[in-house]
Backbone of each chain as ProteinMPNN parsed JSONL, in Angstrom:
{"seq_chain_A": "MLRIVRDAAEKVRENARASYPNECCGLLLGKEGVVLEAVKVKNINTERAQDRYEIDPREFLMVEKEAAKRGLAVIGIYHSHPDHPAEPSEFDRTRAWPEYFYLIVGVRGGRETEVRCWRLDDADVFVEEEIAEK", "coords_chain_A": {"N_chain_A": [[75.086, 74.504, 78.606], [76.227, 77.767, 79.511], [75.178, 79.884, 81.941], [75.268, 83.262, 82.748], [75.451, 86.136, 84.789], [74.971, 89.549, 83.794], [76.705, 91.534, 84.928], [78.88, 90.04, 85.853], [79.826, 88.964, 83.463], [80.571, 91.278, 82.153], [82.607, 92.119, 83.786], [84.533, 90.176, 83.309], [85.133, 90.68, 80.609], [86.125, 93.284, 80.824], [88.375, 92.87, 82.406], [89.891, 91.349, 80.653], [90.401, 93.2, 78.615], [91.836, 95.18, 80.009], [94.107, 93.794, 80.786], [95.467, 93.288, 78.488], [98.569, 93.581, 76.678], [98.779, 91.145, 77.924], [97.751, 87.93, 79.243], [94.726, 87.489, 81.056], [93.322, 86.17, 84.096], [90.859, 84.374, 85.972], [88.298, 83.461, 88.391], [85.138, 81.863, 88.188], [82.281, 82.271, 89.965], [79.453, 80.655, 91.315], [76.139, 79.201, 91.486], [74.072, 76.304, 91.08], [74.658, 76.035, 88.357], [74.739, 78.634, 87.36], [76.607, 81.502, 86.707], [77.418, 83.884, 89.003], [79.237, 85.684, 89.9], [82.399, 87.11, 88.939], [85.72, 86.645, 89.683], [88.679, 88.279, 89.661], [91.961, 87.023, 89.462], [95.449, 86.7, 90.33], [97.894, 86.276, 87.759], [100.261, 83.937, 87.995], [102.191, 83.098, 86.319], [104.599, 84.744, 85.387], [106.69, 84.832, 83.629], [105.788, 84.038, 81.132], [103.583, 85.684, 80.588], [102.177, 86.655, 78.44], [101.179, 84.579, 76.947], [100.415, 82.505, 78.574], [98.749, 81.288, 81.539], [98.559, 80.94, 85.064], [97.143, 79.923, 88.059], [97.494, 80.903, 91.417], [97.522, 78.44, 93.845], [96.986, 78.979, 96.53], [95.622, 81.389, 96.482], [93.433, 80.571, 95.018], [92.281, 78.808, 96.873], [91.61, 80.603, 98.936], [89.681, 82.216, 97.663], [87.77, 80.282, 97.049], [87.013, 79.361, 99.598], [85.922, 81.659, 100.73], [83.815, 82.043, 99.0], [82.32, 79.748, 99.504], [81.279, 80.286, 101.999], [79.249, 81.943, 101.348], [77.538, 80.323, 100.071], [78.281, 79.783, 97.488], [80.1, 78.358, 94.687], [83.202, 77.54, 93.023], [82.693, 77.442, 89.73], [83.748, 77.688, 87.301], [86.445, 78.806, 85.109], [88.091, 81.688, 83.911], [89.924, 83.109, 81.16], [92.092, 85.09, 79.029], [92.859, 85.383, 75.506], [95.21, 87.049, 74.075], [95.309, 88.74, 71.004], [94.437, 86.503, 69.578], [92.248, 83.799, 68.685], [89.247, 82.904, 70.576], [89.566, 80.212, 71.272], [90.245, 77.058, 72.763], [93.604, 76.077, 73.431], [95.872, 73.327, 72.794], [97.382, 73.129, 75.045], [95.694, 74.342, 76.896], [93.73, 72.374, 76.93], [95.067, 70.067, 77.893], [95.591, 70.842, 80.461], [93.142, 71.184, 81.582], [90.331, 70.732, 83.794], [87.7, 68.374, 84.441], [84.17, 69.155, 84.515], [84.407, 71.957, 85.198], [83.521, 75.109, 83.717], [85.086, 76.657, 81.024], [85.822, 79.788, 80.248], [86.725, 81.793, 77.59], [88.251, 84.724, 76.463], [88.692, 86.388, 73.499], [91.035, 88.751, 72.495], [91.814, 91.602, 70.637], [94.182, 93.933, 69.83], [93.609, 95.208, 72.252], [90.87, 95.26, 72.422], [87.968, 93.338, 73.049], [87.168, 90.544, 71.06], [85.649, 88.264, 70.912], [83.759, 86.081, 73.057], [83.887, 82.943, 74.315], [82.747, 79.706, 75.405], [83.832, 76.706, 76.926], [83.892, 73.174, 77.65], [85.09, 70.189, 79.093], [84.415, 66.988, 77.639], [83.425, 63.544, 78.276], [85.509, 62.216, 77.071], [87.643, 63.802, 77.401], [87.712, 65.9, 75.583], [87.373, 69.196, 74.387], [84.263, 70.742, 74.328], [82.146, 73.058, 72.831], [80.186, 75.363, 74.685], [77.071, 76.933, 74.813], [76.564, 80.405, 75.547], [74.624, 82.131, 77.835], [73.744, 85.269, 78.564], [72.502, 87.177, 81.195]], "CA_chain_A": [[74.976, 75.968, 78.481], [76.701, 78.556, 80.647], [74.381, 81.083, 82.204], [76.114, 84.2, 83.498], [74.792, 87.437, 84.96], [75.623, 90.569, 82.962], [77.806, 92.195, 85.651], [80.037, 89.133, 85.881], [80.346, 88.866, 82.094], [81.231, 92.55, 81.841], [83.858, 92.147, 84.548], [85.472, 89.308, 82.593], [85.567, 91.394, 79.391], [86.92, 94.434, 81.27], [89.652, 92.323, 82.865], [90.628, 90.923, 79.458], [90.863, 94.413, 77.921], [92.823, 95.873, 80.839], [95.334, 93.004, 80.904], [96.128, 93.238, 77.189], [98.714, 92.38, 75.84], [98.968, 89.927, 78.704], [96.551, 87.141, 79.515], [94.158, 87.668, 82.39], [92.683, 84.936, 84.541], [89.985, 84.566, 87.12], [87.411, 82.358, 88.761], [83.71, 82.124, 88.019], [81.561, 81.744, 91.127], [78.015, 80.591, 91.096], [75.452, 78.022, 92.014], [73.098, 75.704, 90.164], [75.024, 76.247, 86.955], [74.66, 80.039, 86.948], [77.719, 82.307, 87.21], [76.899, 85.113, 89.62], [80.353, 86.614, 90.127], [83.706, 86.792, 88.361], [86.761, 87.156, 90.576], [89.986, 88.378, 89.02], [93.076, 86.564, 90.302], [96.771, 87.005, 89.79], [98.554, 85.287, 86.903], [101.596, 83.772, 88.591], [103.173, 82.789, 85.276], [105.056, 86.069, 84.955], [107.654, 84.697, 82.524], [105.077, 83.91, 79.857], [102.265, 86.286, 80.858], [101.462, 86.986, 77.207], [100.501, 83.432, 76.341], [100.111, 81.458, 79.553], [98.32, 81.75, 82.86], [98.571, 79.936, 86.126], [96.516, 80.512, 89.249], [98.127, 80.543, 92.69], [96.586, 77.583, 94.582], [96.584, 79.601, 97.798], [94.586, 82.381, 96.163], [92.26, 79.765, 94.648], [91.689, 78.317, 98.121], [90.99, 81.737, 99.65], [88.457, 82.614, 96.949], [86.792, 79.205, 97.177], [86.503, 79.337, 100.977], [85.08, 82.835, 100.926], [82.599, 81.8, 98.215], [81.529, 78.709, 100.175], [80.549, 80.909, 103.116], [78.055, 82.579, 100.788], [76.764, 79.321, 99.34], [78.705, 79.738, 96.09], [81.222, 77.459, 94.39], [83.937, 77.85, 91.786], [82.133, 76.553, 88.696], [84.468, 77.863, 86.046], [87.684, 79.576, 85.076], [88.173, 82.471, 82.671], [91.211, 83.702, 80.803], [92.021, 85.753, 77.723], [93.844, 85.038, 74.476], [95.551, 88.289, 73.367], [95.562, 88.598, 69.563], [94.257, 85.087, 69.28], [90.823, 83.472, 68.849], [88.826, 82.393, 71.897], [89.491, 78.754, 71.194], [91.252, 76.483, 73.66], [94.799, 75.483, 72.836], [96.147, 71.978, 73.29], [97.853, 73.295, 76.43], [94.473, 74.544, 77.698], [93.024, 71.098, 77.072], [95.786, 69.109, 78.748], [95.566, 71.306, 81.85], [91.767, 71.434, 82.032], [89.662, 69.791, 84.696], [86.296, 68.159, 84.065], [83.107, 69.878, 85.236], [84.507, 73.422, 85.114], [83.314, 75.84, 82.474], [86.264, 77.472, 80.69], [85.413, 80.934, 79.449], [87.91, 82.389, 76.968], [87.983, 85.995, 75.785], [89.658, 86.748, 72.465], [91.258, 90.206, 72.542], [92.702, 92.047, 69.557], [94.5, 95.352, 69.983], [93.022, 95.764, 73.475], [89.404, 95.168, 72.422], [87.587, 91.921, 72.971], [86.552, 90.189, 69.776], [84.647, 87.222, 71.139], [83.821, 85.348, 74.319], [83.327, 81.608, 74.071], [82.822, 78.849, 76.587], [84.2, 75.324, 76.609], [83.87, 72.243, 78.78], [85.571, 68.859, 78.686], [83.445, 65.887, 77.663], [83.948, 62.343, 78.96], [86.734, 61.756, 76.407], [88.607, 64.898, 77.582], [87.711, 66.777, 74.406], [86.616, 70.412, 74.676], [83.035, 70.929, 73.563], [81.7, 74.435, 73.071], [78.924, 75.544, 75.407], [76.418, 78.21, 74.517], [76.586, 81.337, 76.688], [73.412, 82.953, 77.968], [74.019, 86.369, 79.494], [71.199, 87.714, 81.607]], "C_chain_A": [[75.505, 76.663, 79.742], [75.795, 79.778, 80.782], [75.216, 81.997, 83.096], [75.401, 85.543, 83.615], [75.644, 88.51, 84.255], [76.833, 91.221, 83.652], [79.074, 91.343, 85.643], [80.668, 89.044, 84.499], [81.104, 90.137, 81.725], [82.579, 92.641, 82.559], [84.936, 91.296, 83.855], [86.024, 90.044, 81.372], [86.496, 92.564, 79.76], [88.326, 93.994, 81.693], [90.526, 91.926, 81.669], [91.195, 92.13, 78.713], [92.009, 95.061, 78.694], [94.154, 95.125, 80.905], [96.127, 92.956, 79.605], [97.428, 94.037, 77.218], [98.963, 91.089, 76.616], [97.648, 89.168, 78.852], [96.044, 87.51, 80.896], [93.635, 86.305, 82.818], [91.839, 85.219, 85.771], [89.069, 83.377, 87.319], [85.957, 82.787, 88.628], [82.964, 81.452, 89.175], [80.069, 81.708, 90.844], [77.397, 79.436, 91.817], [74.402, 77.574, 91.009], [73.382, 76.059, 88.701], [74.929, 77.679, 86.456], [75.839, 80.805, 87.548], [77.16, 83.63, 87.719], [77.997, 86.155, 89.816], [81.597, 86.144, 89.385], [84.744, 87.425, 89.276], [88.108, 87.113, 89.859], [91.056, 87.845, 89.973], [94.384, 86.84, 89.567], [97.248, 85.884, 88.851], [99.969, 85.114, 87.44], [102.636, 83.312, 87.561], [103.672, 84.115, 84.686], [106.037, 85.982, 83.78], [106.979, 84.632, 81.163], [103.669, 84.49, 79.978], [101.484, 86.617, 79.595], [100.765, 85.78, 76.579], [100.211, 82.274, 77.301], [99.514, 82.083, 80.811], [98.393, 80.582, 83.828], [98.034, 80.603, 87.383], [97.201, 79.99, 90.51], [97.138, 79.686, 93.499], [96.114, 78.191, 95.903], [95.483, 80.635, 97.563], [93.287, 81.664, 95.76], [91.516, 79.328, 95.915], [90.964, 79.437, 98.873], [89.668, 82.14, 99.0], [87.371, 81.553, 97.148], [86.177, 79.168, 98.578], [85.535, 80.488, 101.227], [83.744, 82.644, 100.189], [81.684, 80.802, 98.939], [80.714, 79.278, 101.333], [79.253, 81.553, 102.635], [77.231, 81.614, 99.929], [77.119, 79.227, 97.865], [79.877, 78.77, 95.919], [81.956, 77.977, 93.164], [83.38, 76.897, 90.728], [82.83, 76.73, 87.344], [85.686, 78.749, 86.207], [87.59, 80.469, 83.837], [89.601, 82.917, 82.427], [91.091, 84.32, 79.421], [93.104, 85.216, 76.792], [94.153, 86.324, 73.704], [95.947, 88.012, 71.905], [95.455, 87.155, 69.079], [92.768, 84.761, 69.449], [90.514, 82.873, 70.23], [88.614, 80.885, 71.853], [90.57, 78.144, 72.077], [92.426, 75.88, 72.899], [94.942, 74.056, 73.355], [96.64, 72.054, 74.742], [96.658, 73.532, 77.37], [93.796, 73.202, 77.986], [93.738, 70.148, 78.041], [95.764, 69.538, 80.214], [94.156, 71.508, 82.403], [91.248, 70.332, 82.953], [88.23, 69.58, 84.217], [85.371, 69.008, 84.943], [83.209, 71.402, 85.111], [84.125, 73.928, 83.724], [84.578, 76.673, 82.242], [85.831, 78.569, 79.729], [86.681, 81.599, 78.901], [87.494, 83.657, 76.227], [89.084, 86.226, 74.752], [89.799, 88.272, 72.477], [92.2, 90.581, 71.399], [92.927, 93.543, 69.723], [93.84, 95.986, 71.202], [91.5, 95.748, 73.502], [88.991, 93.703, 72.311], [86.862, 91.662, 71.658], [85.454, 89.155, 69.967], [84.847, 86.602, 72.513], [83.152, 84.007, 74.06], [83.572, 80.725, 75.284], [83.024, 77.393, 76.175], [84.162, 74.474, 77.868], [84.335, 70.881, 78.281], [84.426, 67.858, 78.661], [84.107, 64.664, 78.298], [85.238, 61.819, 78.336], [87.831, 62.827, 76.497], [88.782, 65.749, 76.324], [86.888, 68.007, 74.769], [85.41, 70.527, 73.743], [82.539, 72.341, 73.868], [80.327, 74.448, 73.738], [78.354, 76.905, 75.015], [76.473, 79.111, 75.76], [75.287, 82.138, 76.69], [73.685, 84.018, 79.016], [72.684, 86.956, 79.904], [71.345, 88.818, 82.641]], "O_chain_A": [[75.271, 76.221, 80.866], [75.667, 80.587, 79.863], [75.799, 81.549, 84.084], [74.816, 86.027, 82.646], [76.864, 88.385, 84.142], [77.868, 91.432, 83.019], [80.182, 91.846, 85.456], [81.892, 89.048, 84.368], [82.145, 90.084, 81.07], [83.555, 93.165, 82.021], [86.109, 91.67, 83.829], [87.23, 90.034, 81.126], [87.509, 92.801, 79.102], [89.321, 94.649, 81.384], [91.739, 92.138, 81.673], [92.329, 92.094, 78.235], [93.024, 95.445, 78.113], [95.208, 95.743, 81.062], [97.313, 92.626, 79.608], [97.403, 95.14, 77.764], [99.317, 90.065, 76.033], [96.572, 89.715, 78.612], [96.827, 87.807, 81.797], [93.519, 85.392, 82.0], [92.079, 86.175, 86.508], [89.061, 82.426, 86.537], [85.599, 83.928, 88.92], [83.011, 80.233, 89.339], [79.509, 82.609, 90.22], [78.026, 78.777, 92.644], [73.913, 78.362, 90.2], [72.472, 76.343, 87.923], [75.027, 77.92, 85.253], [76.051, 80.766, 88.76], [76.526, 84.388, 86.985], [77.726, 87.354, 89.888], [81.824, 84.945, 89.221], [84.652, 88.608, 89.604], [88.605, 86.045, 89.501], [91.055, 88.179, 91.158], [94.415, 87.159, 88.379], [97.031, 84.702, 89.117], [100.786, 86.032, 87.353], [103.813, 83.156, 87.887], [103.22, 84.545, 83.625], [106.197, 86.943, 83.028], [107.522, 85.107, 80.166], [102.693, 83.883, 79.538], [100.274, 86.836, 79.653], [99.857, 85.946, 75.764], [99.807, 81.193, 76.874], [99.745, 83.255, 81.107], [98.3, 79.414, 83.451], [98.43, 81.718, 87.724], [97.453, 78.793, 90.648], [96.039, 80.145, 93.808], [94.989, 77.951, 96.341], [94.538, 80.742, 98.344], [92.19, 82.095, 96.116], [90.296, 79.458, 96.016], [89.857, 79.25, 99.377], [88.67, 82.374, 99.682], [86.208, 81.877, 97.384], [84.972, 78.969, 98.729], [84.483, 80.322, 101.845], [82.687, 83.031, 100.688], [80.465, 80.969, 98.987], [79.607, 78.819, 101.614], [78.291, 81.694, 103.39], [76.353, 82.025, 99.17], [76.36, 78.665, 97.076], [80.554, 78.415, 96.884], [81.412, 78.747, 92.373], [83.573, 75.684, 90.82], [82.541, 76.021, 86.38], [85.931, 79.346, 87.255], [87.059, 80.04, 82.813], [90.387, 83.082, 83.36], [90.103, 84.1, 78.72], [94.119, 84.673, 77.231], [93.428, 86.659, 72.767], [96.799, 87.17, 71.621], [96.267, 86.671, 68.29], [92.094, 85.383, 70.271], [91.405, 82.405, 70.939], [87.609, 80.365, 72.337], [91.688, 78.656, 72.134], [92.251, 75.252, 71.855], [94.211, 73.637, 74.253], [96.359, 71.174, 75.556], [96.611, 73.004, 78.481], [93.357, 72.928, 79.103], [93.11, 69.513, 78.889], [95.9, 68.703, 81.109], [93.983, 71.944, 83.541], [91.671, 69.177, 82.889], [87.616, 70.487, 83.656], [85.779, 69.509, 85.991], [82.19, 72.07, 84.934], [84.368, 73.275, 82.709], [85.078, 77.318, 83.164], [85.518, 78.318, 78.565], [87.596, 81.925, 79.658], [86.524, 83.666, 75.47], [90.267, 86.255, 75.093], [88.801, 88.993, 72.469], [93.247, 89.961, 71.214], [91.976, 94.324, 69.752], [93.541, 97.18, 71.188], [90.894, 96.171, 74.486], [89.597, 92.93, 71.569], [86.047, 92.469, 71.211], [84.445, 89.174, 69.261], [85.95, 86.598, 73.058], [81.996, 83.946, 73.639], [84.48, 80.965, 76.079], [82.447, 76.924, 75.193], [84.363, 74.958, 78.982], [84.004, 70.476, 77.167], [83.567, 67.865, 79.543], [85.227, 64.752, 78.8], [85.98, 61.071, 78.973], [88.82, 62.773, 75.767], [89.871, 66.251, 76.046], [85.829, 67.887, 75.386], [85.538, 70.42, 72.523], [82.516, 72.763, 75.025], [79.44, 73.661, 73.406], [79.081, 77.893, 74.904], [76.432, 78.621, 76.889], [74.906, 82.739, 75.686], [73.837, 83.718, 80.2], [71.826, 87.206, 79.058], [70.345, 89.377, 83.093]]}, "seq_chain_B": "MAVKVRIPTPLRKLTEGKDEVTAEGTTVREVIDDLEKRYPGIKERICEEDGSIRKFVNLYVNDEDIRFKLNLDTELKEGDELSIIPAIAGGMC", "coords_chain_B": {"N_chain_B": [[91.05, 59.974, 114.35], [89.069, 62.67, 113.356], [89.06, 64.704, 110.469], [88.36, 67.685, 108.568], [87.701, 67.748, 105.1], [88.199, 69.568, 102.217], [86.52, 69.608, 99.162], [87.078, 69.998, 95.735], [85.089, 71.395, 93.021], [85.335, 69.687, 90.582], [85.589, 67.138, 91.676], [83.361, 66.576, 93.087], [81.36, 64.953, 92.163], [81.997, 62.531, 93.077], [81.591, 62.682, 95.763], [78.967, 62.799, 96.436], [78.122, 65.309, 95.753], [78.939, 66.922, 97.798], [80.769, 69.666, 99.239], [82.406, 69.634, 101.306], [83.77, 67.188, 103.364], [84.106, 64.603, 105.872], [86.897, 62.85, 107.175], [88.885, 60.141, 108.472], [92.062, 59.98, 110.158], [95.597, 60.262, 110.919], [97.612, 61.222, 109.449], [98.18, 62.834, 106.249], [98.255, 60.886, 104.277], [96.842, 58.746, 105.486], [94.352, 59.891, 105.732], [93.617, 60.242, 103.066], [93.452, 57.573, 102.27], [91.326, 56.777, 103.853], [89.354, 58.402, 102.817], [89.057, 57.231, 100.318], [87.841, 54.837, 101.026], [85.396, 55.74, 101.839], [84.493, 57.197, 99.663], [84.692, 55.769, 96.942], [87.074, 55.745, 94.312], [88.049, 58.271, 94.491], [90.681, 58.471, 95.299], [92.337, 57.878, 93.123], [92.091, 60.151, 91.675], [93.529, 61.939, 93.045], [96.002, 60.87, 93.623], [98.883, 59.357, 92.04], [99.496, 56.13, 90.453], [101.616, 55.037, 91.896], [101.186, 56.065, 94.343], [102.09, 58.613, 94.938], [101.482, 62.21, 95.039], [99.39, 63.535, 92.527], [100.602, 65.463, 89.756], [99.158, 67.775, 89.022], [97.632, 68.405, 91.174], [97.045, 69.996, 94.218], [97.665, 69.775, 97.668], [96.616, 71.095, 100.625], [97.24, 71.681, 104.044], [95.375, 73.236, 106.257], [96.494, 76.391, 105.673], [98.748, 75.662, 104.304], [100.938, 74.277, 101.891], [101.378, 70.866, 101.433], [103.604, 69.904, 100.178], [105.665, 71.427, 101.005], [105.895, 70.642, 103.516], [105.761, 67.655, 105.206], [104.94, 66.249, 103.063], [102.948, 63.507, 102.026], [103.174, 62.377, 104.476], [102.661, 64.322, 106.268], [101.517, 65.4, 109.362], [98.317, 65.425, 110.945], [96.186, 67.315, 113.056], [93.555, 67.427, 115.492], [90.845, 69.282, 114.299], [92.179, 70.316, 112.125], [92.238, 71.231, 108.636], [92.022, 69.7, 105.548], [92.708, 70.562, 102.275], [91.806, 69.936, 98.953], [93.131, 71.044, 96.076], [92.704, 72.025, 92.814], [95.262, 72.319, 90.34], [95.385, 75.084, 88.44], [95.799, 76.066, 85.173], [96.746, 77.352, 81.937], [96.533, 78.622, 78.6], [97.247, 80.379, 75.505], [99.054, 79.077, 73.853]], "CA_chain_B": [[90.763, 61.401, 114.496], [88.352, 63.159, 112.17], [89.416, 66.036, 109.944], [87.514, 68.155, 107.48], [88.385, 67.753, 103.803], [87.506, 70.396, 101.218], [86.487, 68.919, 97.863], [86.824, 70.955, 94.651], [83.947, 71.075, 92.149], [85.471, 68.538, 89.674], [85.56, 65.838, 92.37], [82.152, 66.459, 93.91], [80.532, 63.851, 91.678], [82.38, 61.362, 93.874], [81.242, 62.898, 97.185], [77.519, 63.08, 96.45], [77.899, 66.749, 95.601], [79.379, 67.684, 98.988], [82.002, 70.446, 99.075], [83.229, 69.377, 102.481], [83.446, 65.893, 103.96], [84.939, 64.265, 107.033], [87.612, 61.574, 107.039], [89.705, 59.809, 109.648], [93.474, 59.718, 109.915], [96.519, 61.152, 111.63], [98.489, 61.824, 108.434], [97.468, 63.078, 104.994], [98.133, 59.593, 103.6], [95.75, 57.978, 106.106], [93.076, 60.559, 105.425], [93.272, 59.93, 101.67], [93.016, 56.164, 102.231], [89.986, 56.711, 104.434], [88.447, 59.024, 101.835], [88.824, 56.241, 99.267], [86.863, 53.861, 101.536], [84.073, 56.392, 101.893], [84.102, 57.687, 98.324], [85.558, 55.025, 96.018], [87.436, 56.406, 93.048], [88.6, 59.614, 94.72], [92.137, 58.431, 95.477], [93.053, 57.917, 91.834], [92.034, 61.519, 91.169], [94.465, 62.725, 93.862], [97.326, 60.238, 93.625], [99.334, 58.507, 90.933], [99.447, 54.702, 90.812], [102.633, 54.72, 92.914], [100.779, 56.656, 95.617], [102.52, 60.011, 95.087], [100.423, 63.159, 94.679], [99.376, 63.898, 91.1], [101.298, 66.705, 89.459], [98.282, 68.938, 88.926], [96.781, 68.478, 92.366], [97.711, 70.559, 95.395], [97.019, 69.457, 98.94], [96.983, 72.053, 101.658], [96.735, 71.49, 105.396], [95.037, 74.624, 106.605], [96.919, 77.251, 104.563], [100.103, 75.295, 103.89], [101.136, 73.241, 100.883], [102.081, 69.76, 102.101], [104.9, 69.667, 99.52], [106.668, 72.152, 101.8], [105.925, 70.048, 104.862], [106.249, 66.273, 105.087], [104.19, 65.623, 101.981], [101.831, 62.661, 102.478], [103.382, 62.034, 105.889], [102.318, 65.479, 107.096], [100.583, 64.99, 110.411], [97.118, 66.248, 111.12], [95.658, 67.295, 114.408], [92.118, 67.712, 115.597], [90.454, 70.623, 113.846], [92.854, 70.698, 110.883], [91.438, 71.122, 107.426], [92.796, 69.309, 104.372], [92.039, 71.061, 101.07], [92.261, 69.425, 97.653], [93.037, 72.226, 95.212], [93.184, 71.737, 91.458], [96.242, 73.262, 89.781], [94.705, 75.673, 87.283], [96.695, 76.767, 84.255], [96.381, 77.236, 80.531], [97.119, 79.686, 77.794], [96.896, 80.193, 74.096], [99.921, 78.144, 73.129]], "C_chain_B": [[90.13, 61.933, 113.203], [88.848, 64.544, 111.747], [88.452, 66.395, 108.806], [88.322, 68.148, 106.187], [87.55, 68.574, 102.817], [87.65, 69.755, 99.841], [86.226, 69.954, 96.761], [85.7, 70.467, 93.724], [84.163, 69.848, 91.249], [85.407, 67.174, 90.361], [84.268, 65.618, 93.153], [81.179, 65.397, 93.424], [80.763, 62.611, 92.531], [81.955, 61.493, 95.335], [79.767, 63.307, 97.332], [77.245, 64.582, 96.422], [78.409, 67.591, 96.765], [80.681, 68.435, 98.742], [82.937, 70.25, 100.266], [82.792, 68.047, 103.077], [84.366, 65.663, 105.157], [85.636, 62.945, 106.751], [88.511, 61.397, 108.255], [91.165, 59.624, 109.253], [94.354, 60.694, 110.676], [97.578, 61.743, 110.697], [97.649, 62.04, 107.164], [97.234, 61.759, 104.261], [96.95, 58.78, 104.155], [94.391, 58.585, 105.77], [92.646, 60.242, 103.982], [92.79, 58.477, 101.547], [91.614, 56.018, 102.799], [88.945, 57.328, 103.491], [88.068, 58.016, 100.758], [87.799, 55.197, 99.721], [85.453, 54.452, 101.5], [83.562, 56.785, 100.516], [84.989, 57.026, 97.268], [85.808, 55.779, 94.713], [88.126, 57.732, 93.27], [90.132, 59.587, 94.79], [92.878, 58.541, 94.144], [92.994, 59.303, 91.193], [93.045, 62.407, 91.894], [95.892, 62.193, 93.714], [97.601, 59.462, 92.34], [99.259, 57.042, 91.391], [100.454, 54.336, 91.897], [102.327, 55.39, 94.257], [101.198, 58.102, 95.794], [101.39, 60.944, 94.624], [100.518, 63.486, 93.188], [99.963, 65.278, 90.905], [100.377, 67.937, 89.509], [97.249, 69.011, 90.057], [97.623, 69.079, 93.484], [96.934, 70.141, 96.633], [97.53, 70.431, 99.986], [96.421, 71.598, 103.003], [96.601, 72.891, 105.955], [95.524, 75.51, 105.449], [98.296, 76.889, 104.033], [100.148, 74.116, 102.927], [101.921, 72.085, 101.516], [103.412, 69.431, 101.423], [106.02, 70.387, 100.27], [106.675, 71.685, 103.251], [106.47, 68.619, 104.683], [105.477, 65.497, 104.03], [103.071, 64.74, 102.541], [101.97, 62.233, 103.937], [103.095, 63.209, 106.823], [101.253, 65.069, 108.116], [99.43, 65.972, 110.54], [96.689, 66.192, 112.573], [94.18, 67.689, 114.385], [91.823, 69.135, 115.121], [91.162, 71.079, 112.583], [91.914, 70.504, 109.697], [92.367, 70.763, 106.27], [92.03, 69.787, 103.137], [92.657, 70.433, 99.831], [92.042, 70.575, 96.674], [93.551, 71.879, 93.815], [94.206, 72.777, 91.017], [95.639, 73.788, 88.48], [95.703, 76.459, 86.435], [96.202, 76.574, 82.832], [97.062, 78.348, 79.763], [97.019, 79.352, 76.32], [97.875, 79.36, 73.29], [100.919, 77.501, 74.084]], "O_chain_B": [[90.615, 61.667, 112.103], [89.027, 65.434, 112.578], [87.83, 65.533, 108.186], [89.5, 68.505, 106.187], [86.365, 68.313, 102.611], [88.75, 69.406, 99.412], [85.256, 70.708, 96.843], [85.407, 69.273, 93.662], [83.256, 69.022, 91.15], [85.193, 66.16, 89.697], [84.103, 64.589, 93.808], [80.284, 64.981, 94.159], [79.883, 61.766, 92.696], [81.962, 60.504, 96.067], [79.395, 64.056, 98.235], [76.264, 65.06, 96.993], [78.328, 68.819, 96.733], [81.594, 67.905, 98.109], [84.102, 70.648, 100.234], [81.602, 67.803, 103.272], [85.287, 66.44, 105.409], [85.051, 62.034, 106.164], [88.847, 62.349, 108.959], [91.466, 59.166, 108.151], [93.932, 61.794, 111.031], [98.337, 62.632, 111.08], [96.553, 61.496, 107.03], [96.164, 61.532, 103.696], [96.165, 58.206, 103.399], [93.412, 57.871, 105.554], [91.468, 60.005, 103.713], [91.843, 58.189, 100.815], [90.809, 55.234, 102.295], [87.818, 56.846, 103.382], [86.914, 57.948, 100.335], [86.991, 54.724, 98.921], [84.473, 53.778, 101.182], [82.365, 56.718, 100.237], [85.924, 57.645, 96.761], [84.904, 56.357, 94.108], [88.729, 58.275, 92.345], [90.798, 60.544, 94.395], [93.908, 59.207, 94.046], [93.759, 59.596, 90.274], [93.38, 63.493, 91.419], [96.856, 62.957, 93.684], [96.691, 58.988, 91.659], [98.994, 56.756, 92.559], [100.204, 53.45, 92.714], [103.117, 55.293, 95.196], [100.715, 58.768, 96.709], [100.472, 60.528, 93.918], [101.612, 63.689, 92.661], [99.844, 66.151, 91.766], [100.776, 69.002, 89.98], [96.169, 69.585, 89.918], [98.781, 68.706, 93.668], [95.703, 70.151, 96.643], [98.735, 70.565, 100.195], [95.266, 71.18, 103.09], [97.578, 73.625, 106.103], [95.006, 75.386, 104.339], [98.947, 77.709, 103.385], [99.484, 73.099, 103.127], [103.001, 72.296, 102.068], [104.257, 68.758, 102.014], [107.185, 69.999, 100.178], [107.363, 72.251, 104.1], [107.522, 68.422, 104.075], [105.37, 64.272, 104.083], [102.328, 65.167, 103.425], [101.006, 61.783, 104.556], [103.269, 63.095, 108.036], [100.231, 64.475, 107.771], [99.559, 67.168, 110.279], [96.812, 65.162, 113.235], [93.656, 68.204, 113.398], [92.505, 70.079, 115.52], [90.802, 72.11, 112.014], [90.952, 69.738, 109.744], [93.372, 71.435, 106.04], [90.854, 69.465, 102.965], [93.878, 70.4, 99.681], [90.914, 71.022, 96.468], [94.706, 71.485, 93.656], [94.045, 73.968, 91.283], [95.413, 73.028, 87.539], [96.358, 77.385, 86.912], [95.345, 75.731, 82.566], [98.041, 78.936, 80.222], [96.747, 78.216, 75.933], [97.571, 78.972, 72.162], [101.738, 76.684, 73.663]]}, "name": "protein", "num_of_chains": 2, "seq": "MLRIVRDAAEKVRENARASYPNECCGLLLGKEGVVLEAVKVKNINTERAQDRYEIDPREFLMVEKEAAKRGLAVIGIYHSHPDHPAEPSEFDRTRAWPEYFYLIVGVRGGRETEVRCWRLDDADVFVEEEIAEKMAVKVRIPTPLRKLTEGKDEVTAEGTTVREVIDDLEKRYPGIKERICEEDGSIRKFVNLYVNDEDIRFKLNLDTELKEGDELSIIPAIAGGMC"}
């Protein structure tokens, strides 16, 4: 289960709406399995911004270092699927890392339709995780 | 010579949950070999079987990508920090 504070969840949804028709992406910071903050980052895949995202490793490092100073860690990644369900694609799966929570926002016509969370199991298959917003 | 190594969340199972560890070596290659001695199994998550860096792993010395330096032969000095950074990407198709 992914537990996420309301402000962070709202920030993810807002980012997904504002980025439409492009994909948004960001990092989920937290501790003990609870997401406390969502940090929007740049999508460096500008050629295919409508259906792909890629995070700049340098920006990832900066966010992670800053989070570590506050006792937080990157525990997940979020991105949006414009005009597409919030289900991971095969490309999402092949590029996913274990342990991270992958939060996907489905957006249709600029409005979010659903937010779902996925995590790789030991066989590298995405398994849906329940989301508890608090 | 000891350097600090930053460990990303997906590899912390191998480092007893630590986000930062210490390893010995004067090049990135030596540090990775030393990491493997301390935390068995970590090298195969960073390197391919032929020893090259995995495609979806980035290694930074301080704020610089070692691919733009001397790769695994990049030298480290006292106080340097080696960061293992997962390459994060995806998308709906």
